[in-house]
N, C-alpha and C positions, 0 to 999 in steps of 0.2 A: 359490878356486873351490869350488863346492859338490859334494858327492858325489852322483852321479846314482843311486846305489843307496840313499841315505838316504830314509826314509819322508817323505812330504809329505801334508798334509791341506789344503793351500791350495785353496780353492774347494769343499771337501767339504761335503756336507749331512749333518750328524750328527743330524738330527732322529730321535729314537727309537733311536739307536744304543746298543747295550749295550757299554760300554767297560770293564766290570769286569775288573780284572787286566790291562788293556792296558799294554804297555811302550812308552812314547812317546819313549824316549831317541832323540835326534837327529831327531825329527819336526818338521816345520814346520806350525804350526797354521793354520787357515783365515784368520786375520787377518794371516798372514805372519811372526809371531813364532816363534822357536824354542821348543820345549816347555820348555826349561830356563828361559827368561825368562817365558813365558806362565804357568807354574804359580806363579810368585812374585806375580803380580798379574793374575789372570784377569779381574777386572771392568774393567780398563783398556780404554777404547774403548767400553764399554757404560755404565759408571757413572762418567763423568768429573766430573760436578757433585759438589761436596763433600757435599751433602745426600744425593744418591742413593747415593754411595759409603758414607756412614755407615749408611744404612738397609740396604744390601746386606750389609755386614759384620756388622751387628747381628743379621741373620737367618741368618747362617752356621750350618750344621748342620741346618737345616730342609729336609726333602726331599719336601714336597708342594707343588703349584703355589701354593696359597693362602698359604703362608708361606715360599716359597723366596726367595733373595736378589733375583732379578730382579723378582718380584712386589712384594717389600718396597721395592725401590729405585724402581720406576716405576709400580706399581699395575696392570700389565698382567694381564689375566685369563687369557691364554694366549699362545702364541707369535705368533699372528696379530695381537695388539695391538701388538707391537713394530714400530717403523718398518721398512719393507721393506728398507732398506739395513743394518739391524742384525740381521735375523732369523737369518741364517747364524751370526753370532757368538753370539747368544743361544742358539741350538740347540746349538752347540758347548759353550758354557759349561754348559748344563743337562746334557748328556750326560756331560761330564767331572765335574761336580759330583755328579750322582747316582751315578756310579761311584766316588765318594769318592777321586778322584785329585787333588783340589785342596785345598791348605792355606789356612787363613784368612789373607788378606793383612793387612798393617799398616793401621790406621786413619789413621796419620800421612800416608800418601801413597805414591806410586809409587816 
């Protein structure tokens, strides 16, 4: 049974959120994964095609929209270019990535 006092971000809109120095221990991310699993492979669910995943990982560390992993993976010019059903997850990724809370995932896979 889950702890009702544990933080949850399920359904949260993190567009523009400043998460610098956030402690997400025990948080549930908007896509339903626990923070501990999410941080190991944040692009999962957004960059599932091998080519998109490779492009995202190659761009890791770039923090402007034109060279961020999401732009590199899919060519989206801004959040509005992402498919509607992925925008929440892309916004969460960008907020966490820009806060430098995400480590570069393995290129080998999930």
